[in-house]
Kinemage of the C-alpha trace (Angstrom):
@kinemage 1
@onewidth
@group {chain A} dominant
@subgroup {mainchain}
@vectorlist {calphas} color= white
{ca unk a 1} P 158.168 166.708 -9.035
{ca unk a 2} L 160.068 164.417 -5.776
{ca unk a 3} L 157.921 163.489 -3.540
{ca unk a 4} L 158.485 163.475 0.025
{ca unk a 5} L 159.050 160.084 1.952
{ca unk a 6} L 156.273 159.722 4.832
{ca unk a 7} L 157.661 160.365 8.175
{ca unk a 8} L 158.234 157.758 10.931
{ca unk a 9} L 158.309 159.721 13.728
{ca unk a 10} L 154.877 159.415 15.081
{ca unk a 11} L 155.191 155.176 14.733
{ca unk a 12} L 158.725 156.308 16.738
{ca unk a 13} L 156.745 158.499 19.067
{ca unk a 14} L 154.236 155.720 19.893
{ca unk a 15} L 156.892 153.319 20.247
{ca unk a 16} L 158.774 155.626 23.155
{ca unk a 17} L 155.845 156.659 24.700
{ca unk a 18} L 154.039 153.450 25.354
{ca unk a 19} L 157.607 152.361 26.766
{ca unk a 20} L 157.814 155.330 28.846
{ca unk a 21} L 154.465 154.987 30.372
{ca unk a 22} L 154.965 151.125 31.244
{ca unk a 23} L 158.227 152.119 32.912
{ca unk a 24} L 156.529 155.212 34.542
{ca unk a 25} L 153.633 153.114 35.690
{ca unk a 26} L 155.512 150.447 37.139
{ca unk a 27} L 157.874 152.388 39.012
{ca unk a 28} L 155.032 154.164 40.558
{ca unk a 29} L 152.532 151.679 41.284
{ca unk a 30} L 154.131 150.609 45.073
{ca unk a 31} L 154.332 154.106 45.813
{ca unk a 32} L 150.713 155.070 44.698
{ca unk a 33} L 149.376 152.042 46.929
{ca unk a 34} L 151.202 152.284 49.995
{ca unk a 35} L 151.142 156.479 50.136
{ca unk a 36} L 147.806 156.273 48.917
{ca unk a 37} L 146.394 154.509 51.583
{ca unk a 38} L 148.614 156.393 54.191
{ca unk a 39} L 148.061 159.691 53.305
{ca unk a 40} L 144.477 159.799 51.601
{ca unk a 41} L 142.764 157.437 54.161
{ca unk a 42} L 145.266 157.726 56.867
{ca unk a 43} L 145.951 153.913 56.873
{ca unk a 44} L 149.444 153.192 57.702
{ca unk a 45} L 149.720 149.661 58.253
{ca unk a 46} L 151.393 148.284 55.521
{ca unk a 47} L 149.635 145.052 53.353
{ca unk a 48} L 151.084 141.587 53.083
{ca unk a 49} L 151.716 142.029 49.701
{ca unk a 50} L 150.852 144.648 46.813
{ca unk a 51} L 148.263 142.432 45.342
{ca unk a 52} L 146.311 142.437 48.848
{ca unk a 53} L 146.151 146.276 48.396
{ca unk a 54} L 142.922 144.942 45.909
{ca unk a 55} L 141.140 144.475 49.454
{ca unk a 56} L 141.755 148.029 50.586
{ca unk a 57} L 140.270 151.993 49.443
{ca unk a 58} L 143.153 151.666 46.915
{ca unk a 59} L 141.899 148.472 45.314
{ca unk a 60} L 140.656 150.284 42.293
{ca unk a 61} L 144.095 152.176 41.998
{ca unk a 62} L 145.717 148.387 42.113
{ca unk a 63} L 143.243 147.022 39.316
{ca unk a 64} L 143.081 150.328 37.140
{ca unk a 65} L 147.159 150.741 37.006
{ca unk a 66} L 147.077 146.902 35.899
{ca unk a 67} L 144.969 147.713 33.209
{ca unk a 68} L 146.409 150.620 32.076
{ca unk a 69} L 149.686 148.476 31.945
{ca unk a 70} L 147.957 145.934 30.351
{ca unk a 71} L 146.765 148.169 27.416
{ca unk a 72} L 149.774 149.789 26.787
{ca unk a 73} L 151.877 146.192 26.859
{ca unk a 74} L 148.805 144.719 24.324
{ca unk a 75} L 149.292 147.786 22.193
{ca unk a 76} L 153.043 147.937 22.043
{ca unk a 77} L 154.051 146.108 18.768
{ca unk a 78} L 157.995 146.151 19.094
{ca unk a 79} L 160.121 145.351 16.092
{ca unk a 80} L 158.796 141.762 15.685
{ca unk a 81} L 156.847 138.859 16.240
{ca unk a 82} L 158.684 137.897 19.789
{ca unk a 83} L 157.968 141.290 20.823
{ca unk a 84} L 154.483 141.449 20.136
{ca unk a 85} L 154.166 137.720 21.671
{ca unk a 86} L 155.931 138.397 24.855
{ca unk a 87} L 154.428 141.812 25.463
{ca unk a 88} L 151.012 140.169 24.737
{ca unk a 89} L 151.424 137.580 26.961
{ca unk a 90} L 152.809 139.878 29.619
{ca unk a 91} L 149.591 142.057 29.580
{ca unk a 92} L 147.329 138.580 29.627
{ca unk a 93} L 148.946 138.036 32.952
{ca unk a 94} L 148.660 141.732 34.393
{ca unk a 95} L 144.904 141.194 33.850
{ca unk a 96} L 144.567 137.797 35.272
{ca unk a 97} L 146.795 139.634 38.085
{ca unk a 98} L 144.038 142.240 38.585
{ca unk a 99} L 141.150 140.377 38.242
{ca unk a 100} L 141.692 137.243 40.132
{ca unk a 101} L 142.897 138.490 43.358
{ca unk a 102} L 145.437 136.680 46.081
{ca unk a 103} L 143.776 135.299 49.453
{ca unk a 104} L 142.928 138.275 51.595
{ca unk a 105} L 144.985 139.512 54.980
{ca unk a 106} L 143.210 138.309 58.095
{ca unk a 107} L 141.455 141.875 58.430
{ca unk a 108} L 139.760 140.919 55.405
{ca unk a 109} L 139.413 136.997 56.074
{ca unk a 110} L 135.331 137.704 56.025
{ca unk a 111} L 136.029 137.877 52.412
{ca unk a 112} L 138.132 134.705 52.121
{ca unk a 113} L 134.819 132.639 51.132
{ca unk a 114} L 134.453 134.701 47.894
{ca unk a 115} L 138.060 134.125 47.266
{ca unk a 116} L 138.174 130.848 46.762
{ca unk a 117} L 142.008 128.725 46.862
{ca unk a 118} L 142.085 128.164 43.104
{ca unk a 119} L 141.497 131.687 42.274
{ca unk a 120} L 144.455 132.653 44.569
{ca unk a 121} L 145.962 129.739 42.778
{ca unk a 122} L 145.844 131.318 39.426
{ca unk a 123} L 146.879 134.854 40.771
{ca unk a 124} L 150.033 133.167 42.347
{ca unk a 125} L 150.614 131.347 38.695
{ca unk a 126} L 149.706 134.613 36.826
{ca unk a 127} L 152.166 136.869 38.726
{ca unk a 128} L 154.728 134.580 38.669
{ca unk a 129} L 154.578 133.925 34.954
{ca unk a 130} L 154.475 138.159 34.157
{ca unk a 131} L 157.770 138.412 36.030
{ca unk a 132} L 159.410 135.563 34.255
{ca unk a 133} L 157.789 137.645 30.758
{ca unk a 134} L 159.433 140.828 31.933
{ca unk a 135} L 162.943 139.469 33.072
{ca unk a 136} L 162.862 137.278 29.484
{ca unk a 137} L 161.818 141.160 27.766
{ca unk a 138} L 164.509 142.995 29.814
{ca unk a 139} L 167.131 140.475 29.282
{ca unk a 140} L 166.862 138.839 25.899
{ca unk a 141} L 164.613 141.105 23.700
{ca unk a 142} L 165.713 144.631 24.931
{ca unk a 143} L 169.180 144.116 24.653
{ca unk a 144} L 169.052 143.007 20.565
{ca unk a 145} L 170.600 145.300 18.084
{ca unk a 146} L 171.098 145.693 14.622
{ca unk a 147} L 174.431 147.024 14.978
{ca unk a 148} L 177.383 145.056 13.891
{ca unk a 149} L 179.030 146.659 17.043
{ca unk a 150} L 176.884 148.393 19.953
{ca unk a 151} L 177.751 151.991 20.838
{ca unk a 152} L 178.962 153.054 24.317
{ca unk a 153} L 175.361 154.293 25.227
{ca unk a 154} L 173.776 150.672 23.790
{ca unk a 155} L 176.395 148.676 25.992
{ca unk a 156} L 175.053 150.737 29.093
{ca unk a 157} L 171.725 150.324 28.332
{ca unk a 158} L 172.318 146.553 27.690
{ca unk a 159} L 173.703 146.659 31.058
{ca unk a 160} L 170.743 148.058 32.700
{ca unk a 161} L 168.780 145.881 30.871
{ca unk a 162} L 170.433 142.604 32.154
{ca unk a 163} L 170.547 143.940 35.817
{ca unk a 164} L 167.197 145.204 35.735
{ca unk a 165} L 165.919 141.455 34.728
{ca unk a 166} L 168.375 139.655 37.032
{ca unk a 167} L 166.369 141.759 39.941
{ca unk a 168} L 163.464 140.439 38.408
{ca unk a 169} L 164.194 136.750 38.676
{ca unk a 170} L 165.772 137.228 42.179
{ca unk a 171} L 162.823 139.046 43.710
{ca unk a 172} L 160.756 136.132 42.429
{ca unk a 173} L 163.050 133.414 43.422
{ca unk a 174} L 162.480 135.227 46.789
{ca unk a 175} L 158.658 135.663 47.105
{ca unk a 176} L 158.272 131.789 45.697
{ca unk a 177} L 160.037 130.935 48.812
{ca unk a 178} L 158.476 133.012 51.378
{ca unk a 179} L 155.418 131.876 49.948
{ca unk a 180} L 156.085 128.111 49.699
{ca unk a 181} L 158.493 127.532 52.565
{ca unk a 182} L 157.117 128.143 55.881
{ca unk a 183} L 160.156 128.021 57.923
{ca unk a 184} L 161.467 131.410 55.643
{ca unk a 185} L 157.789 132.910 55.648
{ca unk a 186} L 156.458 132.706 58.961
{ca unk a 187} L 159.595 134.396 60.853
{ca unk a 188} L 159.942 136.881 57.967
{ca unk a 189} L 155.792 137.780 58.119
{ca unk a 190} L 156.008 140.767 59.901
{ca unk a 191} L 158.383 142.292 57.562
{ca unk a 192} L 156.621 142.236 54.833
{ca unk a 193} L 158.943 140.182 52.606
{ca unk a 194} L 156.784 139.806 49.636
{ca unk a 195} L 155.537 143.704 49.505
{ca unk a 196} L 159.221 144.785 49.479
{ca unk a 197} L 160.564 141.937 46.507
{ca unk a 198} L 157.280 143.043 44.551
{ca unk a 199} L 158.051 146.411 44.628
{ca unk a 200} L 161.661 145.713 44.075
{ca unk a 201} L 160.579 143.768 40.970
{ca unk a 202} L 158.388 146.298 39.896
{ca unk a 203} L 160.665 149.428 40.028
{ca unk a 204} L 163.223 146.958 37.602
{ca unk a 205} L 160.571 146.193 35.362
{ca unk a 206} L 159.485 150.125 35.321
{ca unk a 207} L 163.420 150.944 34.722
{ca unk a 208} L 163.975 148.838 32.330
{ca unk a 209} L 160.921 150.243 29.967
{ca unk a 210} L 161.608 153.866 30.854
{ca unk a 211} L 164.853 153.250 29.709
{ca unk a 212} L 163.991 151.692 26.341
{ca unk a 213} L 161.981 154.400 25.784
{ca unk a 214} L 164.844 156.787 26.111
{ca unk a 215} L 163.968 158.379 29.163
{ca unk a 216} L 167.437 157.393 30.303
{ca unk a 217} L 170.620 156.902 28.889
{ca unk a 218} L 169.634 158.236 25.205
{ca unk a 219} L 172.032 158.066 22.152
C-alpha cells in the first residue's frame, strides 16, 4: 500500500502568515501611533519621530508592536542561512529600538535624566542598522529564485522589492542627514521630517513583506 507524502502546506502557511503579519504590522504602526494618540487620547500634536511615541500614552503600542515584529522575524526561517541570519539580526535590532528609547522631545525633557546619551546612541544606531537589514533583505534576498527564467509575476514582485529597498535606503539617508546636519534639521524641525521618513521606510518595509507573503501579486 502506497504511503502518502506528508504535506508541506502547514510550512507554506506558516511562512506566508509570518511574512504577511510582519508586512501588515509595518504598514499599520505609523497609523496606529499617530491616530491612536489623536483619536483615543485627543492629542493631535505630532511627535518629532515615531520613536518619540515611546514617551506618550501610545508608548505601550510602540514597544508591543516592535516586539511582535521582532518575534515574527526571529521565528522566520526562510529558505537558507542568509534568510535566518538577516531576519534574526533585524529582530535583535527591533528589540533594541523598542527598549532603548530615543532622546525625549522637549515636552518630556524632565525624563532626559533617565534617558542617557549613550542609550539614545544605541537606539539611533540600532534603528539605522535595522533599516539597512530590511533593505538588504528586500533587494537581495526576496528577489532570489531557483527558476532559470523568472515568470512575469516574479519579475513584477522583484521590481516591488527593489523599489521598496531603495525607498528604505533613501529614507534612511534623509533621517541621518536631518539628525546630524544642523543646517538641514533645524529649519525643517517644524515639519517633522524624521517622523514622515520613518513612516515611509516602514511602509516600504511592510509592503515588501506583504508582497513576499503573497498578500499581493500572487502567482
